[in-house]
C-alpha positions as CSV (number, residue, x, y, z in Angstrom):
1,X,42.2,94.4,92.9
2,X,39.5,91.9,93.9
3,X,38.8,91.1,90.2
4,X,42.5,90.2,89.6
5,X,42.5,87.9,92.7
6,X,39.4,86.2,91.5
7,X,40.9,85.7,88.0
8,X,44.0,84.2,89.5
9,X,42.0,81.9,91.8
10,X,39.8,80.9,88.9
11,X,42.8,80.0,86.7
12,X,44.3,77.9,89.4
13,X,41.1,76.0,89.9
14,X,40.8,75.4,86.2
15,X,44.3,74.3,85.8
16,X,43.9,71.6,88.5
17,X,40.6,70.6,86.8
18,X,42.3,70.3,83.4
19,X,45.1,68.3,84.9
20,X,42.7,65.9,86.5
21,X,41.0,65.4,83.1
22,X,44.3,64.7,81.5
23,X,45.3,62.3,84.3
24,X,42.1,60.3,84.4
25,X,40.6,59.1,81.1
26,X,37.4,58.0,82.8
27,X,36.9,61.4,84.3
28,X,37.5,63.0,80.9
29,X,34.9,60.6,79.4
30,X,32.4,61.5,82.1
31,X,33.0,65.2,81.5
32,X,32.4,64.8,77.8
33,X,29.2,62.9,78.3
34,X,28.0,65.7,80.5
35,X,28.9,68.3,78.0
36,X,27.2,66.4,75.1
37,X,24.2,66.0,77.3
38,X,24.1,69.7,77.9
39,X,24.3,70.7,74.2
40,X,22.1,68.0,73.0
41,X,18.9,70.0,73.5
42,X,20.3,73.4,72.3
43,X,20.5,73.6,68.5
44,X,22.7,76.7,68.7
45,X,25.1,75.1,71.1
46,X,25.3,72.0,68.9
47,X,26.3,74.2,65.9
48,X,28.8,76.1,67.9
49,X,30.4,72.9,69.2
50,X,30.5,71.4,65.7
51,X,32.2,74.5,64.4
52,X,34.6,74.6,67.2
53,X,35.5,70.9,66.6
54,X,35.9,71.5,62.8
55,X,38.0,74.6,63.2
56,X,40.1,73.9,66.3
57,X,40.2,70.1,66.6
58,X,40.9,68.9,63.2
59,X,41.9,65.3,64.3
60,X,38.7,64.9,66.2
61,X,36.7,66.3,63.3
62,X,38.4,63.8,60.9
63,X,37.7,60.9,63.2
64,X,34.0,61.9,63.6
65,X,33.8,62.2,59.8
66,X,35.4,58.8,59.3
67,X,33.0,57.2,61.9
68,X,30.0,58.8,60.2
69,X,31.1,57.6,56.8
70,X,31.7,54.1,58.2
71,X,28.2,54.0,59.8
72,X,26.6,55.2,56.5
73,X,28.4,52.5,54.6
74,X,27.1,49.9,57.0
75,X,23.6,51.2,56.6
76,X,23.7,50.7,52.8
77,X,24.8,47.1,53.1
78,X,22.0,44.4,53.4
79,X,22.2,42.6,56.8
80,X,22.8,39.3,55.0
81,X,26.1,40.7,53.8
82,X,27.6,41.9,57.1
83,X,26.1,45.4,57.3
84,X,24.7,44.9,60.9
């Protein structure tokens, strides 16, 4: 009985948290910075996050891939020609 009440309370707290992230883009950005900071030093976490993005967030994955490709293209261009 206590476990069920804790689950319900936990879900309510998370829903308000998620709603706050949706309502405030700055708060979402800060939360993502914290998350990335946390996984930055854990190679297993980085791989899990990358797989999650690839499998469950295809638009985000495609955007990251496009940014990566764009940055690689800039790196191959001499600075005299607008690469940097």
